[in-house]
C-alpha positions as a printed NumPy array, in Angstrom:
array([[145.256,  56.907,  56.078],
       [143.13 ,  58.762,  58.686],
       [141.559,  56.777,  61.627],
       [137.788,  56.49 ,  61.526],
       [135.875,  57.042,  64.713],
       [134.465,  54.007,  66.379],
       [131.356,  55.692,  67.69 ],
       [128.531,  56.424,  65.292],
       [127.681,  60.112,  64.588],
       [124.99 ,  61.593,  67.044],
       [122.322,  61.168,  64.276],
       [122.556,  57.421,  64.529],
       [122.464,  57.004,  68.36 ],
       [119.633,  54.531,  69.344],
       [118.365,  56.263,  72.497],
       [117.428,  54.399,  75.607],
       [117.984,  50.735,  76.085],
       [115.335,  48.246,  75.109],
       [114.803,  47.49 ,  78.764],
       [114.246,  51.138,  79.711],
       [111.785,  51.53 ,  76.788],
       [109.967,  48.417,  78.024],
       [109.72 ,  49.785,  81.597],
       [108.746,  53.342,  80.513],
       [106.014,  52.118,  78.065],
       [104.796,  49.38 ,  80.448],
       [104.246,  51.981,  83.155],
       [102.714,  54.291,  80.569],
       [100.166,  51.585,  79.519],
       [ 99.282,  50.937,  83.175],
       [ 98.775,  54.649,  83.927],
       [ 96.558,  54.991,  80.97 ],
       [ 94.62 ,  51.899,  81.984],
       [ 94.246,  53.223,  85.488],
       [ 93.256,  56.751,  84.291],
       [ 90.669,  55.337,  81.998],
       [ 89.373,  52.948,  84.582],
       [ 89.112,  55.557,  87.252],
       [ 88.118,  58.748,  85.233],
       [ 86.441,  57.175,  82.298],
       [ 88.137,  59.804,  79.999],
       [ 87.636,  57.511,  76.797],
       [ 83.968,  56.878,  77.443],
       [ 82.93 ,  59.687,  75.077],
       [ 85.176,  58.244,  72.355],
       [ 83.699,  54.721,  72.889],
       [ 80.22 ,  56.268,  72.675],
       [ 80.885,  57.923,  69.378],
       [ 82.5  ,  54.655,  68.016],
       [ 79.324,  52.805,  69.078],
       [ 77.18 ,  55.33 ,  67.204],
       [ 79.251,  55.114,  63.999],
       [ 79.338,  51.373,  64.163],
       [ 75.498,  51.323,  64.453],
       [ 75.216,  53.682,  61.453],
       [ 77.493,  51.469,  59.524],
       [ 75.24 ,  48.432,  60.186],
       [ 77.681,  46.468,  62.403],
       [ 75.991,  43.71 ,  64.423],
       [ 78.07 ,  43.865,  67.624],
       [ 78.859,  47.498,  68.231],
       [ 80.077,  47.16 ,  71.762],
       [ 82.652,  44.603,  70.61 ],
       [ 83.783,  46.99 ,  67.809],
       [ 84.097,  49.949,  70.26 ],
       [ 86.003,  47.762,  72.704],
       [ 88.459,  46.361,  70.016],
       [ 89.023,  49.876,  68.54 ],
       [ 89.732,  51.282,  71.989],
       [ 92.372,  48.545,  72.517],
       [ 93.812,  49.49 ,  69.132],
       [ 93.98 ,  53.152,  70.017],
       [ 95.77 ,  52.602,  73.299],
       [ 98.282,  50.319,  71.441],
       [ 98.779,  52.997,  68.952],
       [ 99.477,  55.595,  71.625],
       [102.222,  53.352,  73.061],
       [103.617,  52.758,  69.584],
       [103.604,  56.52 ,  68.859],
       [105.672,  57.017,  72.041],
       [108.244,  54.585,  70.642],
       [108.566,  56.583,  67.524],
       [106.612,  54.388,  65.164]])
């Protein structure tokens, strides 16, 4: 009976450790937060979201734009993790 290898095939390797992923995506989140605060690069997107929310008849358009902005940043981080 042949001996099976202990290591999984390369297709099943998990990549970086969870701690390395946490550190990387934590730093990425802080960098995005800093860049947005300093350069206001997402201000146009927030403005468009406010306009769409107004057209849709939402009462608190600023809160909608802020919540959607937080959702977008979280999605960017999740996409980096592979989800």
